[in-house]
Each structure stands twice: as C-alpha cells, then as structure tokens.
C-alpha positions in Angstrom: 24.6 4.6 5.5 21.2 4.4 3.8 20.4 6.4 0.7 17.0 6.6 -0.8 16.7 7.2 -4.5 13.4 8.4 -5.8 12.7 8.3 -9.5 9.6 9.8 -10.9 8.3 8.3 -14.1 5.9 10.4 -16.2 3.9 9.5 -19.3 4.0 5.8 -18.3 0.6 4.9 -19.7 -1.0 3.9 -16.4 -4.2 6.0 -16.1 -4.3 8.7 -13.5 -7.7 7.3 -12.3 -6.1 3.9 -11.7 -3.2 5.6 -9.8 -5.8 7.5 -7.7 -7.5 4.2 -6.9 -4.2 2.7 -5.8 -3.5 5.7 -3.6 -7.0 5.6 -2.0 -6.8 1.9 -1.3 -3.3 2.2 0.1 -4.3 5.0 2.4 -7.3 3.1 3.6 -5.2 0.0 4.3 -2.5 2.0 6.1 -5.2 3.9 8.2 -6.8 0.6 9.2 -3.4 -0.9 10.2 -2.5 2.2 12.3 -5.9 2.3 13.9 -5.7 -1.3 14.9 -2.2 -0.8 16.3 -3.4 2.2 18.3 -6.4 0.2 19.7 -4.0 -2.6 20.7 -1.7 -0.1 22.4 -4.6 1.6 24.2 -5.9 -1.8 25.4 -2.5 -3.0 26.6 -1.9 0.3 28.5 -5.4 0.4 30.1 -6.2 3.7 28.4 -9.7 2.8 27.2 -10.9 6.3 27.6 -8.3 7.7 25.2 -9.6 8.3 21.7 -7.6 9.5 18.7 -8.0 9.9 14.9 -5.1 9.2 12.5 -4.7 11.9 9.9 -2.1 13.1 7.4 -1.2 9.6 6.2 1.7 9.0 3.9 0.9 6.3 1.3 4.4 4.9 1.0 4.9 1.1 1.2 3.4 -0.6 4.2 4.2 -4.1 3.0 6.3 -5.8 0.3 4.6 -7.2 -2.8 6.5 -9.5 -5.0 5.0 -10.1 -8.5 7.8 -12.3 -10.1 8.8 -15.1 -10.2 5.8 -16.0 -7.9 3.4 -13.4 -6.5 3.1 -13.1 -2.8 -0.1 -10.9 -2.8 -2.2 -13.8 -1.4 0.1 -14.1 1.5 0.0 -10.4 2.6 -2.3 -10.4 5.7 -5.2 -8.1 6.3 -5.7 -6.9 2.7 -9.2 -6.2 1.5 -10.2 -8.2 -1.7 -10.5 -5.0 -3.8 -7.0 -3.9 -2.7 -5.5 -7.3 -3.4 -7.1 -7.4 -6.9 -6.0 -3.8 -7.6 -2.4 -4.4 -6.5 -2.3 -7.5 -8.7 -3.4 -5.5 -11.7 -0.9 -2.7 -10.9 1.9 -5.2 -10.8 0.8 -6.6 -14.2 0.8 -3.1 -15.6 4.2 -2.3 -14.2 5.5 -5.5 -15.7 4.2 -4.5 -19.1 5.8 -1.1 -18.7 9.2 -2.7 -17.8 9.0 -5.0 -20.9 8.5 -1.9 -23.1 11.8 -0.6 -21.9 13.8 -3.7 -22.7 
C-alpha cells in the first residue's frame, strides 16, 4: 500500500515571486518532456499527421533533485540553465528553512 502525505507549509519566508518562477519553469520543463515523448511516440507509430497540444499540466515532481550531501542537479538531463540555477537556489533556501527548525 502506498500512502501520500502532503504537508503545506505557510509563512516559510520564500517569496511568492520565487515560488511562481519555480512553478513556471517546472511547467515549461514538464511540457517540453511530454511534447518530446509525444513526438517520439508519433514517429514510432508512423502517425506524422497527428498533432496535439499538451495542456492542463500538473507541476509535481518530474525528476529527483538531491541537494545534500552532494547535489545531483548537474546530472539531471535536459534542464535549461535557468531552471538548473533556480532549482539550486531553491534547494539552498529550503536548507536554510530546515536549519531554522532545528
């Protein structure tokens, strides 16, 4: 049995604008990945005439980022430089937040 636990942390000190940037970049990354998979599927099935647009994206995790003890952000394939830099900063801010709670 798998149980998902979702905890919402408010007043965490990470700016809403920064969170909006993370959400935007994550959605862009996810959309590009899904579009690429769709194109590969279309090509493999010989359906070149089929066109589709991917909408209503959920911005949940599409990959695993490890910050400590050694970051793996450089190893995650297909990330834009801006996204890689933003995720690295986000991990650093989360680390600071966790240290405040200790």
